[in-house]
C-alpha positions as CSV (number, residue, x, y, z in Angstrom):
1,M,8.1,23.3,-18.1
2,T,6.8,21.5,-21.2
3,A,4.1,18.8,-21.0
4,P,6.5,15.9,-21.7
5,R,8.9,17.2,-19.1
6,S,6.1,17.5,-16.6
7,A,5.0,13.9,-17.4
8,I,8.6,12.7,-16.5
9,F,8.2,14.0,-12.9
10,I,4.7,12.4,-12.6
11,V,6.0,9.0,-13.8
12,A,8.9,9.4,-11.3
13,A,6.4,10.0,-8.5
14,I,4.3,7.0,-9.5
15,G,7.4,4.8,-9.8
16,A,8.5,5.8,-6.3
17,T,5.2,4.8,-4.9
18,F,5.4,1.4,-6.7
19,C,8.8,0.8,-5.1
20,W,7.5,1.7,-1.7
21,G,4.5,-0.6,-2.1
22,A,6.8,-3.4,-3.2
23,G,9.2,-2.7,-0.4
24,M,6.5,-3.0,2.2
25,T,5.9,-6.7,1.3
26,L,9.7,-7.4,1.2
27,T,10.2,-5.7,4.5
28,K,7.4,-7.5,6.2
29,L,9.0,-10.8,5.1
30,A,12.5,-9.7,6.1
31,L,11.2,-8.8,9.6
32,G,10.8,-12.6,10.1
33,H,14.6,-12.9,10.1
34,F,15.9,-9.5,11.6
35,E,15.0,-7.3,14.5
36,P,13.8,-3.9,13.3
37,S,16.9,-1.8,14.2
38,L,19.3,-4.2,12.6
39,L,17.1,-4.7,9.5
40,L,17.2,-0.9,9.1
41,L,21.0,-0.9,9.1
42,V,21.2,-3.8,6.6
43,Q,18.7,-2.0,4.3
44,L,20.5,1.3,4.4
45,L,23.9,-0.2,3.7
46,A,22.5,-2.2,0.8
47,S,20.9,1.0,-0.6
48,I,24.1,3.1,-0.2
49,A,26.2,0.4,-2.0
50,F,23.7,0.3,-4.9
51,L,23.5,4.1,-5.2
52,L,27.3,4.4,-5.2
53,I,27.4,1.9,-8.1
54,I,24.9,3.9,-10.0
55,L,26.8,7.1,-9.2
56,L,30.0,5.7,-10.6
57,A,28.3,4.2,-13.6
58,T,26.5,7.4,-14.6
59,G,29.2,9.9,-13.7
60,I,26.7,12.3,-12.1
61,R,28.4,15.2,-10.3
62,T,26.9,17.7,-8.0
63,T,27.2,21.4,-8.6
64,S,27.0,22.4,-5.0
65,W,28.6,20.3,-2.3
66,S,27.5,22.8,0.4
67,Q,23.8,22.2,-0.6
68,V,24.4,18.5,-0.5
69,L,25.8,18.7,3.0
70,R,22.9,20.9,4.2
71,N,20.5,18.5,2.6
72,S,22.2,15.4,4.2
73,G,20.8,16.3,7.6
74,L,17.3,15.4,6.4
75,G,18.4,11.8,6.5
76,V,17.8,11.8,10.2
77,L,14.1,12.4,9.4
78,E,13.8,9.9,6.6
79,P,14.9,7.2,6.2
80,G,16.4,7.4,9.7
81,L,13.6,8.2,12.2
82,A,10.7,7.5,9.8
83,Y,11.7,4.0,8.9
84,F,12.9,3.1,12.4
85,L,9.5,4.1,13.9
86,G,7.8,2.4,10.9
87,L,9.7,-0.9,11.4
88,E,9.1,-0.9,15.1
89,G,5.4,-0.3,14.5
90,L,5.1,-2.8,11.7
91,N,6.6,-5.4,14.1
92,R,3.7,-4.8,16.5
93,I,0.6,-4.4,14.2
94,S,-0.6,-6.0,11.0
95,A,0.7,-4.9,7.6
96,A,-2.8,-3.9,6.5
97,E,-3.2,-1.6,9.5
98,A,0.2,-0.1,8.8
99,V,-0.9,0.6,5.2
100,V,-4.0,2.4,6.4
101,L,-2.1,4.6,8.8
102,S,0.6,5.4,6.2
103,S,-2.1,6.7,3.8
104,T,-2.4,9.8,6.0
105,E,1.0,11.0,4.8
106,S,-0.5,12.9,1.9
107,I,-2.8,14.9,4.2
108,M,0.1,15.6,6.6
109,I,2.2,16.9,3.8
110,V,-0.5,19.4,2.6
111,L,-1.2,20.6,6.1
112,L,2.5,20.9,7.0
113,A,3.3,22.9,3.8
114,W,0.5,25.3,4.8
115,M,1.4,25.5,8.5
116,L,5.1,26.2,7.8
117,A,4.1,28.7,5.1
118,I,6.2,26.9,2.5
119,E,3.4,26.3,0.1
120,R,-0.3,27.4,0.3
121,P,-2.2,24.5,-1.3
122,R,-5.2,25.2,-3.4
123,G,-8.5,24.0,-2.0
124,V,-8.9,21.5,-4.7
125,V,-5.5,19.9,-3.9
126,L,-6.4,19.6,-0.3
127,L,-9.7,18.0,-1.3
128,L,-7.9,15.6,-3.6
129,A,-5.5,14.7,-0.8
130,I,-8.5,13.8,1.5
131,V,-10.2,11.8,-1.3
132,G,-7.0,9.9,-2.1
133,A,-6.4,9.1,1.6
134,A,-10.0,7.9,1.8
135,G,-9.4,5.6,-1.2
136,A,-6.3,4.2,0.5
137,V,-8.4,3.4,3.6
138,L,-10.9,1.6,1.4
139,V,-8.1,-0.4,-0.2
140,A,-6.6,-1.7,3.0
141,G,-9.4,-1.2,5.5
142,S,-11.3,-4.4,4.8
143,H,-8.4,-6.4,6.2
144,L,-8.6,-4.8,9.6
145,Q,-11.3,-7.2,10.6
146,H,-8.6,-9.9,10.6
147,A,-6.3,-8.0,12.9
148,G,-7.3,-10.1,15.8
149,G,-9.6,-7.6,17.6
150,S,-7.0,-6.1,20.0
151,L,-5.0,-3.5,18.1
152,S,-1.8,-2.2,19.5
153,L,-2.1,1.6,20.2
154,W,1.6,1.7,20.8
155,G,2.2,0.2,17.3
156,D,-0.2,2.7,15.9
157,A,1.6,5.6,17.5
158,L,5.0,4.4,16.2
159,V,3.7,4.1,12.6
160,L,2.0,7.5,12.8
161,G,5.2,9.0,14.2
162,G,7.1,7.6,11.3
163,V,4.5,9.0,8.9
164,L,4.8,12.5,10.4
165,S,8.6,12.3,10.2
166,A,8.3,11.3,6.5
167,A,5.9,14.2,5.8
168,I,8.3,16.7,7.3
169,Y,11.1,15.3,5.2
170,V,9.0,15.7,2.0
171,V,8.1,19.3,2.8
172,C,11.7,20.2,3.6
173,S,13.2,18.3,0.7
174,S,10.9,20.1,-1.8
175,R,12.8,23.4,-1.1
176,L,16.2,21.8,-1.8
177,A,15.4,19.4,-4.6
178,S,15.6,22.0,-7.3
179,V,19.1,23.0,-6.4
180,T,20.8,19.7,-5.8
181,Q,21.4,16.5,-7.8
182,P,19.1,13.8,-6.4
183,L,21.6,11.0,-6.4
184,P,24.5,12.7,-4.4
185,A,21.9,14.2,-2.0
186,L,20.3,10.9,-1.4
187,I,23.6,9.2,-0.7
188,G,24.5,11.9,1.8
189,Q,21.1,11.6,3.5
190,Q,21.4,7.8,3.8
191,V,25.0,8.0,5.2
192,V,23.6,10.3,8.0
193,A,20.7,7.8,8.4
194,V,23.3,5.0,8.9
195,V,25.0,6.9,11.7
196,F,21.6,7.6,13.3
197,A,20.4,3.9,12.9
198,T,23.7,2.6,14.4
199,G,23.2,4.8,17.5
200,I,19.6,3.6,17.9
201,H,20.6,0.0,17.5
202,L,23.4,0.3,20.1
203,A,21.0,2.0,22.5
204,L,18.3,-0.6,22.2
205,T,20.3,-3.8,22.0
206,D,23.3,-5.4,23.6
207,G,25.4,-4.0,20.8
208,G,25.5,-7.1,18.6
209,F,25.5,-6.7,14.9
210,S,25.5,-10.5,14.0
211,P,22.0,-11.9,13.6
212,Q,21.8,-15.6,14.5
213,S,20.8,-18.2,12.0
214,V,19.6,-16.0,9.2
215,P,19.3,-18.0,6.0
216,T,20.4,-16.8,2.6
217,S,16.8,-16.0,1.7
218,G,16.6,-13.7,4.7
219,W,19.6,-11.8,3.6
220,L,18.3,-11.5,0.1
221,L,15.0,-10.1,1.4
222,A,16.8,-7.6,3.5
223,V,19.1,-6.4,0.8
224,S,16.5,-6.4,-2.0
225,S,14.0,-4.5,0.3
226,G,16.7,-1.9,1.0
227,I,17.5,-1.4,-2.7
228,V,13.9,-1.2,-3.7
229,Q,12.4,0.8,-0.8
230,Y,15.4,3.1,0.0
231,A,17.5,3.5,-3.2
232,C,15.0,3.3,-6.1
233,A,12.0,4.8,-4.3
234,F,13.8,7.8,-2.8
235,W,15.8,8.5,-5.9
236,L,12.6,8.6,-8.0
237,Y,10.8,10.7,-5.4
238,L,13.6,13.3,-5.2
239,W,13.4,13.6,-9.0
240,A,9.7,14.1,-8.8
241,L,10.2,16.9,-6.3
242,K,12.3,18.7,-8.9
243,G,9.2,19.3,-11.0
244,L,6.2,18.9,-8.6
245,R,5.1,20.9,-5.6
246,A,5.3,19.1,-2.2
247,D,1.5,18.9,-1.8
248,E,1.1,17.5,-5.3
249,A,3.9,15.0,-5.1
250,G,2.5,13.9,-1.7
251,L,-0.8,13.1,-3.3
252,Y,0.7,10.3,-5.3
253,L,1.7,8.5,-2.0
254,S,-2.0,7.4,-1.9
255,L,-1.0,4.8,-4.5
256,I,1.3,3.0,-2.1
257,P,-1.3,0.7,-0.6
258,V,-2.7,-0.1,-4.1
259,F,0.7,-1.2,-5.3
260,G,1.4,-2.9,-2.0
261,L,-1.6,-5.1,-2.3
262,M,-1.1,-5.8,-6.0
263,I,2.3,-7.2,-5.1
264,A,1.2,-8.9,-1.9
265,M,-1.5,-10.8,-3.8
266,P,0.8,-13.2,-5.7
267,V,3.5,-13.2,-2.9
268,L,1.4,-13.6,0.2
269,G,-1.8,-14.9,-1.3
270,E,-3.7,-11.7,-0.8
271,R,-6.9,-11.0,-2.8
272,L,-8.7,-7.7,-3.4
273,T,-12.2,-7.4,-2.1
274,A,-15.0,-5.4,-3.8
275,M,-14.3,-2.5,-1.4
276,Q,-10.6,-2.6,-2.2
277,W,-11.3,-2.4,-5.9
278,M,-13.5,0.6,-5.2
279,G,-10.7,2.3,-3.3
280,T,-8.3,1.5,-6.1
281,L,-10.6,3.3,-8.6
282,V,-11.0,6.2,-6.3
283,I,-7.2,6.7,-6.0
284,I,-6.6,6.3,-9.7
285,G,-9.4,8.8,-10.4
286,T,-7.8,11.2,-7.9
287,I,-4.4,10.9,-9.7
288,V,-6.0,11.5,-13.1
289,V,-7.8,14.6,-11.9
290,L,-4.6,16.0,-10.3
291,T,-2.6,15.3,-13.5
292,R,-5.2,17.1,-15.5
293,L,-5.2,20.1,-13.2
294,R,-1.4,20.3,-13.4
295,D,-1.4,20.3,-17.2
296,E,-4.1,23.0,-17.3
297,Q,-2.2,25.1,-14.8
298,Q,1.1,24.7,-16.6
299,A,-0.5,25.6,-20.0
300,V,-1.7,28.9,-18.5
301,L,1.8,29.6,-17.1
302,D,3.3,28.8,-20.5
303,D,0.8,30.9,-22.3
304,P,-1.0,33.5,-20.1
305,N,-3.3,34.5,-23.0
306,K,-5.1,31.1,-22.5
307,A,-6.3,32.3,-19.1
308,R,-8.0,35.4,-20.5
309,S,-11.7,35.1,-21.1
310,P,-13.3,36.4,-24.4
311,A,-14.8,39.2,-22.5
312,A,-11.5,40.5,-21.1
């Protein structure tokens, strides 16, 4: 893999985290108009419609429909279960607290990859994951003092359950991403997620699919959050997994709270404190170090002679 080619996957991973960060603000606003299970359905349907338009416009075709079908089942994990639990948790706790909890995903990915013997992360990657997560806590942690004092343990558990489901999805997807086209695979996963979300909605509600008195702005928030958070973010992330290891790609998820607050500042009037700026610098520094390590490792793979010392 050449350096420019590697950079494409890194840019895709960062772009995905930007979309997830932006989607968090849009979703929080949309929850003011929809209950979580119904919002999930609206977001998924908007995402699938957008992805189908892109598929038709680009003419992308998959080379292995059997792989796509096997990969589609992962849609139950994410966006299905992960986002259902995340929406239910976000409905019970503050957005800042949810951001803090979601920052643990990078560590979960590294540990799961090791536990499932899929990838054995280098010690430095594990260390960077921990440092990146610490930076994410610094970015969002200063807002916890405004959470009202009584934090919902049930909301915390729901968000963490969603994070775990998302981490399992990333680890499993990394094994299939190299042999499937991201766009067809993503559509298949989200169709499965729609079936899952429909069942959850019917089980938890009276079966109604018509929200009462939702203004046009509410629908725009729901549709746009689905396109940004489900279509664009997942498509970019699946592309990133074609060239990055699961533990390395997962490290970029630490950027989500940074982008989330950058977008929330003008939209919701949020402002970064000194501690949040410090966390932002920690995360950016972590990403720079990881990128540097990847480039050095790839240079050795491309030219093994570079790894030999003069004394060898």
